[in-house]
N, C-alpha and C positions, 0 to 999 in steps of 0.2 A: 975364616969360618965363624959363623954366628956364635954368640955366647949362648950355649944351651943350658947353662946352669942357673941363669937368672930369669925368673918369670917376667914376661913382658907382653904387650899387646901386639897389634899388627905391625909388621916390619915397615909397611908403607908409612905409617905415622912417624916412625923414627927416621927413615932414610929419605923421604921425598918432600921434606918441607921446602916450600918455594924460596929461592934466593934470587937476587937480581942478576946473577950470572947465568941463570937458566933461561932458555928461550921462552918467549911469551906463551907459546902453546903448552909448554910443560907447566909454567906457573899457573895457567888458567885451567889446568886439568880439573874437571868436576870432582867434588868430594861427596856429593849425594846424588841419588837417582834423579831428583828434581832438576839438578843442574845439567844433566846429560842432554845434549842437543840432538833432536831427532829420535829415531827408533821407538816411536810411540806404538808401533805394531807389536813391540816386545815389552815395553816398559810402562804403558798406560795402566792405571789402576785396574786390577782384576786379571791382567794378562799373565800367562803361565810363568814367564821368566821373572817378572816382578814378584809374584807370589812366592816363587822358589827362593829368591834372594831375601825377601822380607822375613820369611819363616826359617831361613837358614837351612833349607831342605833341598840340597842338590848334591850330586856326586861329581860327575864329569860333564863339562860343557865345551863345545867348540863354536867359536864365533867366526863367521865367514862373511867377508864383504870387501869392498874396495878400500884403498888407503884413505886414512883421515876421517873415517866415519865413527871411530870410537871403540874399536875392539879392545885395545890396551886400556883405554880409559875405563871401560866398563869393568874390566878385570880389577883395576885399582879400586873402583867404587865398591865392588863386591867385597874386596878385602876389608874396606873400611866399615862395611855394614855387618861384618861377621867378626867373630872373635878369633878367627884363624890367623896364623902366621903366613906371610906372603913371600914367596920366593919366585924370582923371575929368571927364566932361561931364554936364550935365543936360538932358534933353529939353525942359524948359520954358524954360530960360534961354539955351541955346546957339543960335547962328545959323550960317548957312552959312560966314561969314567965319571964325568961331572954329574950326569944324571943319577948314577948310583950313589954318589956322595950326598946329593941333596935328599935322596930317598932315605939314606941312613940317618941323616940329621933329623928328618921328619919323624922317623921312628923313635929316635932318642928324645926328641922334644915332646912327643905324645906320652912316652913312658915317664918322663920326669915331671912334666907340668900338666899333662892331660890336654895339651893344646894341639889342635889339628893344624895341618899345613896346606895352604893353597899353592900348588905348583902351576905357575903360569908359563906356557911356552909360546913365545911370539914366533911368527913365521913357521908354524908347525909343519907346513908342507916341505920344509927343508930337511926335516928329519927323515933319514932313510928307514927302510923296513926294520933293520936291526935295532935302531934307536927307538922306534915306536914300540917294538916288541918288548924292550926292556921295561917299559912302563906298565905293560898289561897286567902282570900279576899283582902289582902294587895298587893299581886301580881296582882290581878285583877284591883285594883285601881291605881297601879303604885306608891304606897307609897315607895317601895324599888325596886331596880333593883337586882334581885336575881341571885346568882351563886352557884351551888352546885357541890360538888366533891364526887365521890364514886368509890370504887373498885369493887362493886357488879353490876351485870346487872340491870340497872335502871328499865327495864320492869318487873322485878321480885320484886325488893326491894323498888321501889317508887310507891306511889298510882297513879291511872290513872288520877285523877283530877290535880295533880301537873304535870304529864307528858304532859297533853294536853296544859298546859300553858307554857311549856318550850321547848327550842330547845336542842336536845341531840347531843353531839359531842364526839365520841370515840377517846381516845388518845392511841397511840401505843408505844411499847417499843422503847427506843432511840437506833438508830443504833450504832454499835461499833465504827465506824469511827467518829461519832459526839461526842461520849463520850470521845474518845481519844483526839479530838480537845479541848473539854471542860477541860480535865485534864491538857493539856499543857497550856491553858490559865490561869487556876487557879495557876499553878506552877510559872508562870511569872508575874502575876498580883501583883503589889506592894500595892496599897491601900486596896484591898479586899482579895487577895489571899495569896500565900506563897512566893511572889517575894522578900521579904526582907531576906529570909533564903538562905544560901549558898548551894543550891541544885544542884546535878548532877543526872539526872534521865535518864535511858537508854530507848531506844525505846521499848525493850522487856518488860520492867516494865510497861510502859504506855499501851501497847497492852494487857498484862495479866490482868491488873486492869479493862480495858474496857470489855474484854471477860467475866471475872468472875462476873462482875456486872450484866450481863444478862439483859441489857436494862434499868437498874436502875441507873440513873445519880447520885442520892443522895448517893447510896451505893459506887459508884466509888470514889466520892469526899471524903467521910468519910474514905475510905481505904487509899487514898493518904495522907490525913492529919495524920492518924495514923502512916504511914510509915515515914513521915517527922518529926514528933514530937518524935518518939520513937527510931529513928536510931541515934546512937552517931556519931559525926563528926570524920573524920580521922585526921591524924597528920597535914595535911594542913588546917584543919578547915572546909573542905567541907563535906557535908552530901551526901553520895552516895546511891542511891536507884536503885538496879539492880533487876533482875528477882527473885532472891532468897528472897530479902526483900519484894518484891511485893507479892510473894506467901504467906509469913507469915502474911502480913498485911490485906488480904481480907479473910473473913471467907468462909467456904464451901458454895457453892451456895444453897440457900434454894429454893426448888421447889415451884413455885406459883401454888397451887392446893387446891381449896376449895371443899371438898367432898360433900357439899350441894349446890354448885354454879356452875359458868361457867366452872371452871377447870374440874370439874367432868364430866359434860355433853359434853363439847367440846372434851376432850381427849378420852372418850369412843366412841364418834362419829368417831373420826379419826381412832381409833383402828378397829372398825367394818368396816369402809369404806376401810381401807387398806387390810383387809382380803378379802372383797368382790372384791376389785380391783386386787387381786392376787399379792400383793407386800409383801412378807414375811419379808423383811428388815424393812419396815415402820411399819408393824404390831408388830414385836418384839420390835422395839424402843418404840412404844406407850405402849406396855405391860410393858417394863422396867420402863418407866416414871411413870405409875400408881403404880407399886409395890414400887418404890422408894419413892413415895409421900405418901404411906400408904393406898392406896385404898384397900377396902375389897376384898380379892382374891375370895371369894364366889360370889360376884357381877360380877367380871370379868368372872368367870366360867359360870355363868348363861347366860351372853351375848354371850359367845362362843357357848353354846348349841343352842341358838336361831339362831345364824348365820349359824350353821351347817344345819338346816332345811330350813331357809329362803333363803339363798344365794347359797347353794350347793345342797341341796335336793336330788333328784333322780339321779343327775349326779354322785354322789358318796355317797350312803347311809351309807357307812362305816364312813363317817365324823361325823354323829350323835353319833355313838358308841364311837368313839375316844373322842368326846366332853363330853359325859356322863361319860366315864371312867376317864377323867381328873378332872371333877367336884367331882367325888367320891374320887379320890386320894387326892385332896386338903383337903377334909373333914377328910380323914383318917390320913394323915401324917402331916397336918398343914404347917405352914411357919417356916423357909424360904424354906424348901425342896419342898413345894407345887408349887413353881415357876417353877420347872422343868417340871411336866406334863402340866402346863399351856403353857409353851413354846412349848412343843411337839404338843399340840392340835392347838396352834396358827399357827405354821409352816405348819401343815397338812392342815388346812382349807385354809390358804393363797395360797397353791400350788395346791389344789384340783380343778377339773373342776367345773364350776359354772352353776347353773340353779335355777331360782325362779319360775319354771312353776307350781309346786304344790301350792306354796304360792299365785301366781297370780290367779290360778284357784279358790282357796278358796275365795279370795277377790271378784272375779267376781260373784261367787255364792251367797256370803253374800249380795252383792249389789242388786241382783235380789230378794233375800228373803226380804230385808228391803224396797225396792222401788217397786217391782213388785207385781203382783197378786199371791196369795198363790196357789201353785200347789197341786192338790189332788194326793194321792198315787194311781197308777193304780190298777184296780180291781184284776189283776192276781198276784200282789205282796202283797196284803192285807191279813189279817187274815181270817181264815175260816168263822168267824161270818160275816165279811164284805162281803165275797163272797156270802153267803146265802142271805144277804140283796140285793146284786146286782142282783142276779137271780130273786128275787121278783120284782125288777124294770124292769125285762124283758131282762137283759143282758144274753147272751147265756153262756152255761157252758164252751164252748171252749174258750170264751173270758176271763173267769175267771181262766183258767187253767195255773198254773205256770209250766214252763219247767225247770226241775232240770239239770243244765248245765253238771254235771258229768255223766249224762246218755247219752251224745251225743258225740260219736266218740272219737278218740284219742286226739282231741283238747279240749275236754270238753267245747265246745262252741256251743251255739244255738242263733240265732238272736231273740231277743224279746225286747220290750220297757221297759226300767227301769225308764224313766223320760218322762213325757208328753212334747209334742212339739219338741222333739229332740234337746234340747239345748246342746251346746258344751262349756265346760269350760277349760278342760285340753288340752293344746297344748304342747306336749313334744318337747324339743330341741334335737339337735344332739350332745350335749356335753357329754363326758364321758360315763358312763353306760346308760345314758338316750337315747343314740343312739339305743340301743337294744330295749328299750321301744318304741321308735318312730317307729322302723321297725315292731314291734309286733302290734302296733295300726294300722298301715297301712295294714298289712296282715288281721287283723280282719275286717277292713273296707271293704276290697274287698270281704271277705266272706259274709258280710251282703248284699252287693250289688248283689252277686250271689245267695243269699238265701241258702248258703251252711251250712250244718249241718250234724251231724251223725244221725244214726237211733237209737232211744231209744229201750232198750231191752224190750222183752215181759214180762208182769207182770202177 
């Protein structure tokens, strides 16, 4: 338990002084806002979060973003910028009892020394609802100043009561240029970094580490440390890190893709929108991304089938057949060969003419069904029993007579009402094969206006 009876400053200053036993990423943890890599959309002068930190005017914050972008780092920097005591919990390891103990210590610390406590919870999404609920009354009373960090979308992973009491700030992947600058600083820094080592690092090595880190500053620093510590010095005593050494020092990039979270939904959204937007290159990239990340190919196939009708529709009805054939092929041959028909269908749909007229027409009709007055089936389209009842109500026999379209001329067309009130839902485009449909609909419209029809045969 912390010493609650002796006034002191931030716990970060006392407990997190860099030592050579700590990983390079921990030793190089920024101490000021100016040292934070990336996140200028939040930390540039004048931005809301920066103003809140500099004026020490914030209550509860939630940082949301991928690994290695500085969520924990930012919490440490905030602790250094304020006079608050810093306590860290982990969503995986902490339980309800530990949370309550830290809350009690915070209350005592404030009563004895007038010092507020920042309670930082890493991996906040790992807290269950009961653990999150424990914090709520103390956030409401201001017993602690809360900062949470999560890699999961907080609107899905965090309960609404906590969200309503917190400001959410999304953190983004660190740009390659800023990771490169961070690596150079770490290589030259004597007290915290690798400045004491006789290193010669090429520009290509720095660039490669930054690129392969994929926005993860911690991964880049770890790779740099591995390269420096594992490379033997040359005859002159210098440790040379070139592109070849850098390539060996950083592992193959792991695709950030949670099949139950944002990665899943964001990527399939990009895939569908790329096909809809007629960009086969983008669509094939997102397909490759999902397949490489282990997405279920049957899920991808189902989305291709939906796209074929929703976004291409009657402009090219063959797209639906191609999509269905690809889905069946995936089931039949499995992976990895199943990726080939998926690519076939993806490229076909992306390059096909587009029309959502059938989909839009259905939506309009469903809206009328759900919101409007229910329309009755016209008497002449009803069953014989309904027609008899209509005649008993005084409806003429002619009004209940259905005209069989195939009996009328070469066009097999006769004007008659199929829907009360003459509503129109389907508006064909002039894209692809739908141009012929549009021309056909216009021709039939003129026939209706002219009352044109063939002569039914004698019976």
